[in-house]
Structures are given as structure tokens and as C-alpha cells.
N, C-alpha and C positions, 0 to 999 in steps of 0.2 A: 503494499500499499504503499500512495506518495503522500503528496498533502494538496488542499485547497487551498486559493484566496480570493475574494472577492473583494474587488471595488467600487466603487461610487465618482465615477469622475460628474463633474458640472464646468459644462460652456459656458461660460457667462457670452450674451450678446459684445460683439465687437464691433463696432461699432467700420472699422477699419485691418479688414480681416488677412488684407494683403502683406500688411505688417508686423502679423503676431505666426508663433506655431500654436494649434492644439496640441500635438505630441507628435517630434519630427518623429522622421521615418527610421522603423524599425523592427526587427524585427523579434514576436516572444522567443525567449529558453525555456517557455512552457513543454507539456508535452500537448495537448490543447490547452485553445485558450476560446470559451464557451462564451458569447459577444448578444447579451441584448443591448439595443438602437433602442433609441424610440422615435420618434418622426419624423428628424428634421433629418438624419445624414449627418454628414461629415468623413467616414470612411472613406478611406481610398486603398486600393493595392496597386504595389510597381506590375508596369506591366512588363511583355516578354526579355528574357537576358537579351541586355543589348540596345534594351529602345527605353529611354527618358520621362517612358507616359504615363499617367495613374492614372487607375480605370474608379473610377466612385460606386462601389457596394450602396445600393441604393435601401431604403429601412421598408422594409415589409411585415408590415401590421402582425404581431404574433409570431415573428420566424424568430428564429442563431442567426451570428454567428456565427461557422466553424472555423479556425484557425490550427494550424499547423504550427503546433512551437516546433525549436532545434532540436529539443531533446526528440522529440520522436522522427528527427528529419537522419539522426544520428542511430536512432533505435532500428530503421527504416533500411537502414544503410543506401537512403537518397530514394528509396522507391517514392517517398509522400515529403516531400519541401514546402519547407519554410516559408512564408508567404511573406513579402517585407510592405510594410505598409504605411500606417500616417493620419493625418485627424485632422482636418480643417475647423480655423474656427467659421463664424458664421455672424454674419450683417442684421441682421432681424431679430435671430432669436435667439433664446437660452438653450441649453442642448444639453443630456445625459445618455451616459452609459453605462453600463455593466455587467464587465468584463468579471469573468470566472475563470483564472487561471490551473489548472491540471498539474503538477510537476510528479516529477520523481520523487524519492525521498530523500533528505537529505541523506549526505553522509557519502551516501552507493558509486559504485560504477557502470557504469551503463555503455553498452556501445552496441552494436550492430547485435540483432537476436539471431541466437541460434539458427534460430528457423528457417530464421533470413539468408542463413546461410547456408544451408543444409546442401544444398544439390550443385553443388560448391564453388558459392561464388566468392569472391573473396573481398574482404571489406573494405571498406573505404576511411572506415575510422579508425582511432585506437580509442583504447577505452578510456569516461575522460571520470572527473570525480564532481559529482552532484552537489553544490553549497549550498547552504540555505540560504535565501535572499529574503535580505529587510529594507527593507523602501522609509 
């Protein structure tokens, strides 16, 4: 078993959103991130490799957004990729999001799962130590 952390993010109205960053570009270190967005939107994911475009993730009422994190990318030996994303401020409405981060247990080693490598696939990652993250 690992750990779960829930955040409540509040983004106030920003009259000049081009002058600020809601949350800068990043990948989550978690295994999975489960995200509940409000109806405002503001989440963007990075386009294809080598492309500098950003794709808006439109909020859909009653739905959840699931992000693959770095830990799952390692465990799956790159079968699942951690997605770079960002959040932009809104000029006319406050925004709220609730991300739930599902993480491996702190102080354990993770690497590509044996089941993933069972057919002779070579590991892309060495084992890494999971540290407890605090914010």
C-alpha cells in the first residue's frame, strides 16, 4: 500500500492572466493523479514530442481527469507516460480543482515491474528510492 494526498487548489480571478502562472509546467511524481475540475477549466497538457503546443482539457461535469505520474511510467517501463501539464489563470472567474495524488509507499524501491519484463524486455529504468514528499 502507498499513500494518498488530497489538495484543494483555489485560483482567484486574475485580471491579467498572461502575466501570471496558475501552476507552471510539470509532471506529477505520483503513480496516478485523479483530478476533479470545476466547470471553469484551465488545465492544459503538452502536445506531442517536439511540439511546443498546449492542449486544453475541457472540464466535463461529473467527470474525473486521470494523469499518469512518473512512478507509473517507471513501473510500466514506459508503457504509460507521465504527461507534462500546467494550469492557467482565468480573467473572469475563480477556479477550484481537487487533485488526489496516489503515491508509492515512502522509503521503498521502485523499478519496472517483473510482469512487464517477463517476455525479455530490457528495463529502461534502474530502481529508485521513493522519498516522502512534503509541501
